[in-house]
N, C-alpha and C positions, 0 to 999 in steps of 0.2 A: 813962349820960349821954353825949350826943354833944358832940364838940368842935366849936365853931362858930368859923370864922375870920371875922373882921370886917375889911372894907377901911377902911383909914384914909385920910384925904386925902393923907398923905405917900406912901403906896403907889401910888395912882392916878397921882400926878404922876410917879413913877419909870417906870411902864409907858409912859406917853405919850412920855416922853423917849426911851425905847428904840425905839419905832415910828418916831419921826421920824428917828432916826439911821440905821436899816436900810432902804434904798430897794429897790423891785422892779425886777429886770433882765429884759430880753426874752430869750425862747428863741432858739436859732440852730441851723442845720443843720451837720452835719459835712461837710467838703469832703475827700473821700477820693480825688479824682482821676478821670480819664476812664475808667479801666479798673475802677473799683470798682463793685460791685453794690449799694452802699448809700451814702446821703448825700443830696445835694440834686438828683440826676438831671442835674447839669450835664454836658454833653458825652456824653450817653448816645446810643448808636447801636444800631438794631434792623434786622434783615433784613426785607424786605417779605414774606417767606414765613413769618414767625412766626405760629403758629396762634393764633386767638382763644381767650382764656381762659388764656393763658400768664402766669405770674408773671414779670414782666420786671425789676422793681427793688424795692428796699426803702428808703423814705424814713427817714432816721435823723438825729435831732438831740437836743438836750438843753436844759434850763432851768438857769440858773446857781444858782437857789435849790433845784434838785432837784425842783421841782414836776412832776407828770406833764404830758406834752405830747400834743397831737393834731395830725393831719395832714390836709391837704385839697389838692385839685387844682381849678384853675379855668381856663377858656378864654376867649378873646376872643369878642366877639359875632359870630355867624355861623360860627364854627369848629366842626368836627366833634369830638365827644368820643371820643377813642381809648382813654383809660385811665380806670380807677377805682382808688380807694385805700381801704385799710382805715384809718380815722381813728385807731385806737389802735395798731395794729401797724406801719402805714406800708407795707404790702405793696401794690405797684402791679400791676394786672392789665390786659392788653390786652383791650379789649372791642369793637374795630372792626378789620376787616381792613385791612392796610396795602397801599398801592400806590405804589411809588416813582415810576412813570411819571406819576401824577397829583399826588402831593405828596411831595416828597423831604425836607421839614423840617416838624416839628410844634412849635409854641410852646405851652408849658404854664406856668401860674402855680402854683408849689408854695408852700404856706404851712405854718407850724408855729405852734402856739399853746399857751400855758400856762394859758389861761383868762382872763388879764388882758391879756396882750400877744400880738399876732400879727405874725409876720414873714413876708413874701411875697417870692418871687423868680421872675423869668421866665427859663425855661430853654428851650433849643432841643434837640430830639431829632432826630438824623439818621436818615433811613430809607435803609438800604443796599440795593443792587440784588441781585435773585435772577433767575435765568434763567427767567422766566415768560412771555416774549413770543416769538411766532413771527415769522419774517421776513414782510414784506408787499411784494408787487410794486406798483409805482406806475405810473400812466399806462396801465393796461390798458384794453381788450384790445390785444394786439400783432398787427398785420396788416402784412406786409411785401410789397412788390411788387419782384420781382427778374427782370430779363431773362434769358432762357435762355442767352444768350451771356456771362453774367457769368463772369469768370475764376475758376478754382479758387483757394481761399485768400483770396479777397477778403472784406472785412467787409460785412455787409448790415444789421446792426441792433445797438443797444446796449440791454441789459436791465438794469433797476435795481430793487433791492429794499432795504428798510430794516428795521432791527430796533431797537426802542425800548430794549432792554437796553443796559448798558454793559459794557465789558471784552470778554472773549472771547464772552460771550453776545450781544453786539451786532455782532460781526464776521460777515461773510457771504461764502460761497463759492458758486460756481455750477457746475452740471454738467447733462448731458443724459441723459434716459432712453433706453434702446435705442441706445446710441451706435454699436454695430457695424452696425445696420441704418439708420443715419442718414446723410444726405449733408452734415451740418453738424457743426461743433464750436463750443465756447464757451470764452472765457477765464475761468478759475475765479475770478479776482479782479475783473476789470473788467466781466464780463458781456457782452463783445462777441461777437456771433454771426457766424461765418464759414462759407464753403463749404469742405468738406474739401479738402485738397490732393490733386490728381489726380482730382477728381470734378467733373463738369459737369452742368448742369441741361438737361432736354430737355422742352420743352413738349408735344411729340407723345406722349411716354410718360407724363408725369405733370404735370398742370397745377397741382396744389396739394400742399404738404407741410405736415404738422402736426408741429411740434417741441415736445416736452414738456421744459420747463426746470425744474430743481429748485434752490431757494435754501436753503442750510443754514447755521445759525449755528454759532459756535465751541463751544457747549456751556458749561454752568456748573451750579452747585449750585442745587437747588430742593428744599426740605424734606429736606435731608440727602443727596439722591441727585444724581448728575451727569446732567443732562438736555440733549438736543440736539433742537432744533426745526427743522422745515423746512417749505417751502411750494412748491407747483408752479403753473405756468402754462403755457398753450399758445400758441406763436407760429405763426400761420398765414402760410406763405410761398407767395404766388401767383407762379407762373412766367409771365412775359410772353413771348408768341410773337415770333419773329424769323424773317424770310424766309431759311431755311437748309435747307429740305427739299424734294426734288423731289415732283411729284405722285404719287399712289398710286391704282391701280385697286382698286376694291372689287367683291366678288362673283366673284372669279376662282376657278377657271378658267371660261372662257366656252365654252358649247356652244349651237349652234343647229341647227335642223332645217328642211329644206325638203321638204315632202310632195308627193306626185304631183299633188295638186289645188291647190297654192299658185299664186296669180296673180303675174305679173310686176309689180314695183314694191311687193310686200308687204314689210312689215317682218319681219325674221327675229329680231333681238334687239337690245338696247341695252347698250353698255358705259358704265361710269360711272367717272370719275377725279376725285379731289379734291386740292386743294393740300395738301401735307403740313403747311404752316404754317397751321393752322386758326384761329389768332387773327386774322390779317389775310390771308385767302386771296386769291389771284389767280384770274382767269378761266382756263378750260381750253379748248384748241383740239385737235380730233381729226382724224386722217387715217389712211388705209390705206397702209402702206408697200409691201407686196407680198402676193402669194398670191391676189388676187381674180380674176385672169385675165379681167378685164372683165365679170365676172358679178355683182359686188356693189359697193355704194357706202355711204358713212358720212356722217352729218350732222356738219358742222364743230363746231357748238356743242352738239348734243344727244347725239351718240354713237350714234344709231340706225343699224343696218346693215340694208340692204334688198337683195333680190334683183332684178336688173334684166332677167333672162331667165326664160322659162318653164322648168319643171322638166325637160321632155323635151329642152331644148336644153343642159342641163348635162351636160358630158362626164365629169365625175368624180363619184365617190360621196362623197368627203370633201374639203373645202377647208380649208386652214390659212391664216388671215389674220393679218398682223402689223399691229397698230394702235398708233399713237403718240399720246400725250397730252402737250401742251406747256403750260407756264404763260406767260401773257401779262401783262406788268406794266401799270400804269396808263399808262405812256408808250407802250405798244404793242410793247414788245420781248419776244421769246421768251427766257426765262432758262434754265429747266431743263425736262426732259421725261422720260417713262418709256414703256416698251413693254409690250404684252400680246398674247398669242396667242389667237385666236378660232377654234374648230373648228366648221365647219358641215357637217352630214351630210345628204345627199340620201337620203331613206328612202321606202319604199313604205308606203302606208296599210294599216292592219290592218283590212281589211274582209271577210275570209273566215274563218269559224270552222272548226275541224277537222271532217272528215266521215268516217263509216264506210262501207265498201263491201263488198258480198258478191260472189259470182261473177257476179251479174247487174246490178250497179250499186249505187247508194246503198241502204243497208239499216240499219234500227235495231232488228232483232230476229233473234237467232241461236239455234237450238235444236239439241240433241244428246241422243241416248239412249245410255246406257252402264250397265254392271254396277257395282254398289257395290264399294267397296274396291279401286280400281285401284292398281297399284304407285306408290309415291311417285316423283316425277320424270318420270312419263309425260306426254306431250304429248297434249292433246285434239285428235286429228288430224281429227276430223269437223267442226271449226270452221274456215271459210275467211273470215278477217276481214282487211281492209286499211283503214288510216286515212291521211288526206291533208289537208294545209293548203296551199292554193294561194298564200298570201302568201309574201313573200320575207324572208330574213334572220331577225332576231329575232322578227318577227311569225309566222313559221312554226314556232317552237319551242314544244312543248307536252309535258305529262306525261300518262302513262296509269296508271290504277289501277282496281282492282275494288272496288265498293262492295257489301257484303253480309256474310254470315257470314265472319268473319275467320279467317285462318290455314289455309284449305282449299286455295285456289288462289293462284297468283301469275301476274302478267302480264309478258311480256317482249316488247319492251323497255319500260323505264319512262319514258324520255325520247326524244322523236322530233323530228327536224328534217325538215320537209316531209312525208315519207311513210315508212311502214314496214308490214311484215307482222306482224300481232298473233298471238302464241303464248300459250296458257294452259297452265300446267304444274301437275300435282298436287303439293301440298305436304303435306297431312295425309290419308293414306288412311283412317285410323280414323274421321274425321269424315264421310266420304262413306258414310253408313249408311242403307240403305233403311228400316230400322225407325224411324229418326228423321225422315228427310226423304224423301218420295216424289219431290219435285221441288226442285231447288236453283235459285234465281233470283238473278242478280247484275246490277248495273249496271256497264257498261264506260264509264268516264268519261275523256274527253280534255279537258284544260284548259290554256290558254296559260300560259307561265311568266312572261315579262318584259314583257308588254304591259299598258298601263293598262286596257284593256277586259276582259282575262281571258276572252276568248271560250271557250266550251266546248260540247261535245255529248256525248250518251250513247247507248248501245245496250244493249238487254236481252239477256242471255245466260241461256237456260233449259236446264237439264240434267235430263232424265228418267232416274231410276235404275231399274235392274232388280235384283230380289232374287236373292241366293245363300244357300245354307244355311250361314250363318256363325255361328249361335247354337246353344247347347246347351240342352236343356230344363232349367229351373231350378225347384226346389221352392220353395214359399213359406216353408219353414223347413228348417233342417238336421236337425231331429228332430221327431217327433210323439209326444205322450204321450197315452195313452188309458186308460180304466178301464171294466171290464165286470163285472157281477155274475156270480158263479160259477153261478147257476141260470139263466143266459140259454140259451135253446134254440139248437140248431144253426142256422146261417145268420143269426145276429144281426149287425147292423152294429156295427162297433167304432169306426172313425174313417175320415175321408175325407182323403186326401192330394191336394195340388194342385201341379202343375208346369205352367209355361207356356213356350212356345217362340215368340219374337216373329217367327220367319220366317213367310213366307206360304205358302199352298197346302199341299201334302203335307209340306213341310219343317216346317210348324208343328204337325202332328198328333203327339200324344204317346200312347205306349202304356206302361202300367204293368205291372210284375211284381214279385214278392217272392221273396226267397231268404234262406237262413240257417237255423241250427239251431233257432231258435225259431218258424219259420214253418209247421211241419207242421199246426197246427190252424187255419190261416187261409188265406183266399183273397182276391184283389183283383180288382176289375173292371178289365179292361184299358183301358177308355176313360174311365170316370168317376173311377177312383182310390179307390172305396169299398172298405175292407177289412172283411171279415166272416168269421165262423167257418165251419169246414167243417160240412156238414149233419149229419155224424155226431159232431161234436166235443162232448165233455163236459168242461166246465171244473170244476176242483176246487181251491179255494184252499188246501185242506189238503195237496194233493199238489204243486202248483206254482202260485205266485201271481205270478210274473214271467216275461214273455216279451219278447224283443227280437229284431228281425231287420231286414233292409235292404229298402227299396223302391226300385225302379229306374224312371226315366222315360226313354224312348228315342224318338228320332224315326225317320223312315223311312230315313235314311242311317246309322243306328247310333250317332249321337252321343247320349250319355246322361249322366245325373247320378244320384247316390244320396242317400238320406236314411235316417235310422235311426228305427225305430218302437219305442217302449217301451209295453208293455201290462201293466197291473196288473189281476189278477183280484181283485175285491172279495169279501171273505168274506160269506157269508149264513148266518144262523143255521139250519143244516140238520141239526144233530146234537143229540141229547138227552144230558144227563149219564148216564153208565153206572156203576152200582156193579159191583164185581167179583163179587158173588154176590147173588142175590135174598134169601137168608136167611143171616144171619151169627150165629154164636154167640160171645159174648165174655164173659170173666170180668172183672168190675170189682171191684177192691179199694177198699174204702171210703176215700175221700180222694184217689184217683187216677182221672183221666178215661180213657175209651176214645175212640178216634177212628175215624170212618168217612171214606171218601174216594170221591168220584165224579169221573170224568174226562169232560170235554167236548172232543171232537176238532175243534171249530171252530178256525179259524186265528187269529182276531183277537179282541181284546177289544172289547166286553163279551160277545161271543157265547160265549167259553170260560171266563167267570168264573162260578163255581158258588156259590150260597147254599144253606145247609142249614137245615132246620126239622123239628120233631117234629109229625107229623100226628095221631098217636094213641098213647096209652100207657095201660095198665091196671095199676094205678090211675094216674090222672092226678096232676099236680103232684108228681112224684117226680124227674123228670129235667129238666135244662136242656141246651141245645145252643148252641155258638158258631156263629153264622151264617156266619162266614168260614172257620174252620178245621175244622168238623165235630166238635169235641171234645164228648163227652157226659159230663156229670158230675151227681152227685146234688145235690139242693137243699141249700142251706147248712145247714139245720137237721138233716139226716140225717147223724149222726156214728157210728152203730153199727147192728148187726143188730137190736138190741132195738127200735129205733125203727121199723125196717122191719117187724118182726113185729107191731108194734102197728097198722101201716097195713093190712096184708093178712093173710089167713089162710093164704096160700101159704107154707109153711115152706121150700120149696126155694129161694125167692128168685130164681127165673128168670122174668124178665118179657119180654114181647114189646113192642117199640117200633116203630111205623111212622114211618120217616124219609123225608123228601123232599129231593131235590137238584134245584135249579131254576137255569137259567142266566139271564143278564141280557140276552139278545138280544131282538129284536123281530121277530116274536112270540117269546115265551118258551116254552121246552120244559122239562119236568120229568120226573123218575123217582122212584118210591117203592120202598122195600125194607123188609123186616121184619127187625129186629135183635133177637136174643135175648140178653139180658144176665143173666149169673149173678153175683149180688152176694155177695161174701165179705169177711171181715175179713182183715187182714194176718197172715201166718203167724208163729208164735212162734219159729221157728228163726231164729237170727241168723247173720250171716256172708254174705259175697258169694255163695258157692256156693249156699247155700240160697235166697237171694233170686233168683239166676239160674234155678234149677230151678223156682221158683214162677212166675216170669214166663214161662217157656218151656213150661209144661205144655200150652198150647194149640197149640204148634208144636214137636213133638218133633224134626223134621228140623233145626230151627235149633240145638237143643242138641247134637244128634249132630254136626253139622258143626263147631260150635265146639270140642267136646271132641276131635274127631279132629285138628283143626288144632293145638291146644295140644300134643297128644302128638307130632305130627310135628315140631313145633319143638323139643321137648325132645330127641328122638332126633337131630336135626340138630346141635344145640348140643353134644351128647355126642361125636358123631363129629368135629366140628371141633376140640374141645378135645383129644381123644386124638391126633389127627393132628398137631396143633401141638406137643404135648409130645414126641411121638416124634421129629419132625424136629429139635427143639431139643436133645434129649438126645444124638441121634446126632452132631450137629456139635460138642457141648461135652464130649466124653469126655476131652479133654486138660486136665490139671490146670494152672491158671495160677498164676504166682507170687503169694505172699501180698501183697507190697508193690506189686502192680500198681494203678495209679490207675484207679479205677472212674469212668467218665463216664456219668451217667444220660442216657438218651435221652428226649426229650419224649414224654409220654403225654397223649393228649387227655383232656379232662374227661369223666367218665361222663355219659351222657345217658339220660334216662328215656323209654321207649317207652310212650306213652299209648294204650291200647286204648279209644278213645272209642266204638267201635261196640258195646261192652257197656255198657249204661246200665240202672241199677236205681233205681227210685223207691220211696220209702217215704212214708207219710202224715206222719211226724213229723220226718224229717231229710232232709239233702241226699242226692243219689244217690251211691252208692259205685261205684267203678270198679276193674276189673282193671288192674293196672299191672305191667309187666315192666321192672325196673330193671337196668341194667348197672353193677355196682359193682366190676368187676374192675379191678385196678390192676397195672401192670407193676412187679415187684420184681426186683432184681438182687443176686446173692450175690457173694462175693469172686471166684469163678471165672467170673463173667459169665454164669451160667446163669439165664435168666429163668423164674421160676415164675409161671404165670398162675393167679390165683384167680378163679374164676367166681362172680359174685354169686348171690344166692338166685334160684331159678327160679320161674316162675309157680306158683300153688297147684295142687295136683293135682286134676284133675277126674275124676268117675266115668267109667268106660269107656263109650263110646257104643255104641249098638246097631249091629249090622252094617249096612254101607251097602247100598243097593239094588243088585240085580244088573245092571240096565240103566243104561247111561250116558245122561245127558240129551241130548235132541236139540239140534241147532245152532240151531234157530229157537225153542226154548222160551224162556219169559220168564226174565230174569235173576234169580238167586237173591238175595233181600234178607233182611236181619236186621230183623224188625219190632221196634218199640219196645214197651215194656210198656203203652203207652197203647192198644194194640190197633188200629193202623192196618191197613187192609184191603189185602191184596196183590192187585193187578189181575190178571185173566186174560190181558190182552193187553199187547203192548209199546207203550208210549206213546211217540209221536215226541218229545215234549218231554223225556221222561226220557232218551231216547237222546242228545239234544243236550247234556244236562247231564253225560253221561259217568259215570253211577253204575257202579262196578265191583264185583267180588266182594270182600266183606270178608275172606274167607279169603286170597285172593291178595294183598290189600294188606298183611295182617299178615305173611305169609311173606316178601314182598319187603322189608318194612321190617326184619325181623330179619336177613335175609341181608345187607342193606346195612350194618347195624351191625357184624356180624362181619367183613366185608370191610374196613371202615375200621379196625377195631381191629388186625387182622392186618397190614395195610399199615403201621400206625404202629409196630409192634414188630418189623417185618421178617420175619414169618412167611410162608411160601409160601401163595398163595391156592389154596384147594380149591374 
């Protein structure tokens, strides 16, 4: 159950009594003084540069009953609202920019309320000054009139500027820009403008001065920084003229001319003078002081000078007149004056141009004939030229020059007064060339120097050149390259050389000749330069394919030049491939090919490249041939004699094969041969000697030579070893101490001598080779006696048959060791083989063995035998 409190009449009366006793009091502001930042804003001061949006004050008050209070700001009608307030917190914010110069006090009604009672107060907020204003000049523009005779240091004007700021920001000082270039100074406090001490104004030099004045305040704080503001203005100082300057002549110096056709009374020139005081000028009066000698007069007011005599009556060439100009005041008094000198020259008229003269009078064309390339500095004496100007003085002065190809001749003199003899001198001998110019044409020009008319005249100078033999025949090229087929008949043209001599007549005729070691087979036509072969000449590219010699071009005076001729003889396919025998017999071991060889003696490819083919075989389809190498081998399916016996009834297995060797020239040549091939199986004997004897059964001379060489080497080795041991034992008979230190001398590593010229092939394994190895090592005993142990010698070969009684001829073909493939030995000496340098295999083996023993003996200190 809930407890319910009931109000009784006695309780209600008690509460009403309490309310009547406790009354409501009004809220109030705290008064914290002028420097406080919270309270009722009384005596608050703000700088006019306070930024808008700044929190400037906090209204602060309380209610006696402790009720919450609110704050508000109010303004009088027509006043600007500068602040806003947070009604709960009392924070006052600046919402309008302050300007002390416009409003230095702001009245605001602040109020505080507890909801029942509101208390309002009117407060004044002081706006403090900030230096935000610049000085301003008043009563501008400034224009000052100053007489030019104003004394230095005198005051001429007062400048005034104001600044709306207070304090130092409102104080103003004055100064001038470009004070060093100025004629004025200014008082920095009062702004009084004065003429500098020791400086005067001059109307005639400068009528107006522009003075730039700067007004600067004393500076002050603005938004936390110290700011100084200034302003400028221009003072225009107009200088007033004063009569203090004598007259001045303008256009000096004065020069006048009286010409020979001038009439008496003619005006010669006019002088002009002006009052130096141009602001208020006086009139000018002219007169001639002296120098006229009764021949000239001047207008008093105009200044015009006239000649009063005819020119032929004037006794002097130059007159110097002294003229005076005087100022006449308004009262008619002559105050100041000035002088000027006037020079009048009596001159002749320039009415005669320069004229050229020859031996017979005036002449405008001069001709001369001369040889080309005269010496430099030589005078053309055949030209008789005179030039004259009949005027006088400066009118008779003129220049001479040649107009035409430059740098060839020069004329002397270059400047003439009245009259001179003209001389033409050679300056560039090389340019006077008959081959370039048959005729040289120039214009001889005479033109006046200092006259306004620039009268001139010209004369033609024509020089006819005569030729000399000054050129050497010159070939069109330093060398000529020609090609000719080797089958060209005698008398065939090879190449035409060309040389030219620019000289004329006989000096320009060229004669050709050839000489040199390569010129024996060739001739040259002496006038056309065509080189051709001798009528009997036979060219052969296989014998000599390159010829070179010199060709000479010579003129009638013996001047000549040379060129080199290179002739290549082109190979022609004029040789057929040649087998060494028409019929060859070869033994073919099954599994090893035999080789045929044909030589084509043509010099160049493809004429000397040979292709091989089988033309006929009985039975067919047994042999194949390599087109390039000429190797003949059995078909791949023939691996034994039994297969061959099944193919043919011929039990001897000797077959004839017709082979063809064909070159690749155009046209192509070919040769055929019959080759008899004896087919047999590999021998059952093993070992290198047996294989060697089997492979050399078709060539017993080869086996004989090899065996003889091996035995000779064995004998030589035995002699060398015996001699070495004899000399060593002879020098080592003395017994050395047992404790002697034995120093081993360096022994070169043993080296194997490979006899690659003995090659043996078997169907089933790699080729075996005869190898001679040197395994001897140098050993030393305690008595330093070296005992040489010779390694195993080459295997013993069967004794060869006795050699033939006759020695081979010097021009016989070189002896070759054929391979077991059955290469054919040619009957002739091939040029290409000679170039490759194939030597005797026997000589090569002996030389190599001899070198090995010499090196070994040198290493162990043995004497060389």
